[in-house]
N, C-alpha and C positions, 0 to 999 in steps of 0.2 A: 875066620868071622865073617860071615855077610852082611855089606854095607849096603846091598839093597832096600830099597824102601818098598813095604807094602803098599796096597791100592790106598789105603786109609791114610796113610803116611804123604804121599805123594797128594792127597785131596787137601789135607791140612796145610801143606805149604803152599799149593795154589790156591788156596781160598785165604789163607793171611797174607800174601803176598799181593793178591787180586785188593784184599781189604785195606792196606795198606798205602796200594799204589794209587786208590783211588779216594780214600778220606785222609791221607797224612800228607799232603803237600808240604814242601819245603818252609813256606809261611807259618804254618805251625810249629816248627821249630824253633823259628826266629822269636817266637811270640812266646814259648818257654825260655828261650832264653834272654828275652828283656821283662818279664814276666810283664807282659802288657795284654790287652784286651781288643786291640784293634788290627790285626792280620787278618781276620775275614770272619765269616761267618760262622765258624767255631773257632775257640780258644784252644788253648792246650787242655785246660781240664774238661770242658767240653766234650772231648774230643774223647780221652780216657774212658769219662761216664758213658757215653753212647758206645762205645766202640771194644773199649778193652775190658770194661767187668763183666762180660759174658764169657770171656778166654779164662776168668781165675781159676776154673776148675781144671786146668790143667794143671794144676799145683798137685792133681791125685792121679796125672796119669804119668804113663812110664817119660825117662828122661829124655827118651832120644824125641819123642812127641815134642816135649816143651824146650826141646833146643832148637827143633824145627820151625819154631813159632818163634823163638828169641832171635834167631837168625835174621829172619825177616824184617822182626822189629829193631834189628841192629842196624842194616841197610838204611831204614830211613828216620833212623834214632827217634822212635816214637817216644812222645812225652807221658810223664806220670810214671805210678809206681809200680806200671805191671810187673817189672823183674821183680824186685823185691816181695811182694805181695804173694807173685804166684808161687817163686821159686823154693822160696823159704819160711814165707809169716803162715803161709797155709798148712803144708807140712811141719813147721813145729806148733800148730795148734791140734793136729790131729795128734801129734805125739803125744802130750799131756792132755788129750781126751777135753779139749775146750768147748763150752757148750755153744761157743760162738762159731765154730769151725764150717758148721753148715750154710751158715749166712755169710761165711766170708767165700766159700766156693761158688756162692750163688752168685758173688760181686754185690752184696749189700751192703757190706762192711770192708775196709781195707786197713792193711796195717805195715809195717816194716819192722827191720829188726837192728839192734842196738848190740854190737860185739866191741868195738874199739874202746879201749881208754884212752885219756888224754895223748898218750904217747903215738897212736895214729897205728898202731900193730893188732892187726884182723888175730890176736888171740885172745881167749878169754881170760878175766883179770877181776879183780875185786876192786878196780878202780871204780872211786866215787863219781867219775865222771862219764860219760859215753861220748865219742866224739864221732864223727862221719857216718851219720845214721841216714840213709838214703832218704828222700822225700817224705820226711817227719813231719812239716806242715800238711800235708795234702794226703792224710790218711788219718784213720779214728784208733788205732790203738799201735802200741809200740810192745815189741816179745824182748824182753830184755834180758840178755845171758850172762851167767856168772863163772866163775873158775869154780865152782861147787858143781857144776853142772846142775844148775837150776834156772826154770825159767820163770820171768814175770811177766803178767801182762797187763799195762796199762794203758788209759786215755790219754791220748796225747793233749787234751782239755787240762791235766793235771801234771803237766811238763813244762818248764821255763824254758823253752827253747832259742837257741842262738845260731841263726847260720855261719858255716865255716865257708871263709873265701875259698874257693877252688878255680881250677883252670875252666872247667865246663859247668856252666850256670843251666844248662839244661837238663842237668841231674843233680840238683841242690840237695846238700849234705848239712847235719845239723849237729848241736852238739847240748848236751843236759845237763844238770847234777841229778843223781840217781838218788828219787825219795825213799828215806828212811821206813823200816815195817813194812815193806812189801809183802805179799803172799806169794811165795813162790811153791812150785813143783819139779821135785826132783827125777831128773834123768839120766839113765847112765852116760857116760863119754862116747861110747859107741855110736849111740843114737843121736847125740847133737853133730857127731862129726859127719854123720851121714845126710844131713840136715846141710850144713855148711860144703858139704861137698857137691849135692847137687843144687845150691845157687852159684858157687863157684862153675860148676860146667855151665851152667843158663849164661853166665856173664860170659864166660868165654865163646859159647855162641852167639852171643850178640856182638863180641868182639870181631869175631870171622864176617857177621853180615858188615860192620862198618867196613873192614878192609875190602871185602868183595864191592860195595859202593867206590871206594877210592878206585879200586884197581879198574872196574868199568868208565868211572869218569876219566881216569886220565890217560887208559887207551883211546876212548874217544877224541879226547883231545889232541894227542898226537898223530892220528891219523888225519886229522881235517888242518892242524897248524904247519903252516908252508912257510919253507926257509931256505933259500938260495935254490928255490922252484923245486924242492922235493918235500914230502909232510917230512917232519922232525922226528917220527916213527921209524924213518925207515935208516937212521944214523946206528952203525953198529955199537956205538958206546954208549947210546940209550936203550938199544933191545937188550945187551946184556945185562943191565941194570933192573929193568921192567922184570925180565924173564926169572932173573934171582928171586927177585921178589914174589912172582908169581909162584914159585916152588915153596916158598917159605909158607903162604897163604896156603897151598893145598896140604903141605904137610899138617900145617896146625890145623885144619878142618878134618884131617882124616884123625887126628889127636882126640880132638873135641867129641868127634861120635863114637870113637872107641872108648872112652871115657864113659860116655852115657850110657853105653850098652852094658859095661863092664857096673856100674852102679845098677842097671834094671836086672841083671843077672846075678847080681852080689858076689862078683868075682873077687879074687883072691888078691888079684893084681889092682884093684881099682882106686885105692890111693896114691899108689904110684901113678897110675893112668891119669888123675884130677890134677896131680901137679903139674905134671908133662903139657895136658891141655891148657892149662892156663896159663903157664909160661910161653907156650907157643904162640897160642892165638892173640897176647899182648905183644907180643915181640912182631909178629906178623902185621896187626896193624898200625903197631909205631912205625914200621918199614915201610909199609906202604903212605901212611901219612908224609914222612918225609921225601920217599922218592916222589909222590905225587905232588908235593908243591914244589920239588925242585923242577920236575918235568913240565908242568903248567908255566912254570917262569911268574912273568909281573902279574897274570890276572890269578894267581894260585894265592898272592899274597893280598889280596883285594878282600875288603870287610863283606863287598856284594856277592861273591864266590860261594858258596856252601862247601868248599873243602875244609874252610876254617872250623867250621860245626863239626867234623868228624875227626879233624887232628885234635880236636881239645876233647872229645868222648874218645878216642884213641888211647891217649896220655892218660887222662885222670882214670878211665875204667881198667887200664894196664896195673893202679894202684890198689882200688880197690880189693878184697879180698884176699890182698898179697900181691906183690910184685914177680916181676918174673925171675930176679935176683932169688928173693925168700921164698919161691916155688921150689928153685932151683939146692935152694939150702936144706928145705923139706926133704925135697926126692934122695939127696945125696943122705940125709942121716936115715931114712928108709932103708934103702941099700945097705950102709954098712951097717945097720942094726941088724940086719939079716942075714948077714956074713956073705 
């Protein structure tokens, strides 16, 4: 399998990196975290409206292209519902042939997806409560999935949303009671699984971006921090730790893009690849959050340093759409069920 990017993909990545680098400073992330509007000339909501709505059409693009964008978004912790709106909500509306799908692709309407029941597991259920619904207060519509392989699209104004307290306040999640008597559209289990797989791989790509920021920030610090007249990065004990973490991130990166290519080509091993990708990306991001915090020492524990924002995203997103252990269990089930 050829992992080389074509010219259009290189341009996509460079354009996204330039846009995020120029327009999404750390102050915006802190704005999203505190939910205030005093961070600067743009708050988090304005940033999404001005810059990310134009990228909603990536929901119709190949998964590899979506992952390239999501990795760059993960580096800066781009605020707003871009991940869920693009990777799952738009594909769901395309799946049920919803009349608003084109407006979502044009960035005129946004939405999120409600899967979890009150137990927090990312599996389809008939629970009357939906929980851990990302960015529900920032979007126009919520697509509610049920265990009967049905989809309902509901305006957020018709839902009583309650925020769920989590570690990562820059990606707020909510819960609500499912209204009775909703109009539903039936789809196949395979079609729903394909949408959830797409969202899972996109989230894994975002975790790769989080891990790369943590790696870059950590390596920059250990090269500059001097102890005993030597940069701390020259100490062998620290080098081994960071080399192991770097290898873990590179393996996860390969797993994510392999899974994306499997989804684009409808490969037989796509379900296996998705589980491996999410588990690997979550483990790599958490590893760099831990080792980065330890390597930076005292400054890494300060509120003013941006490391804790990535640590929060790494820990929280590792749980979204299934933790590493959950995906390992699903992978084992697939392996043993096929002999």
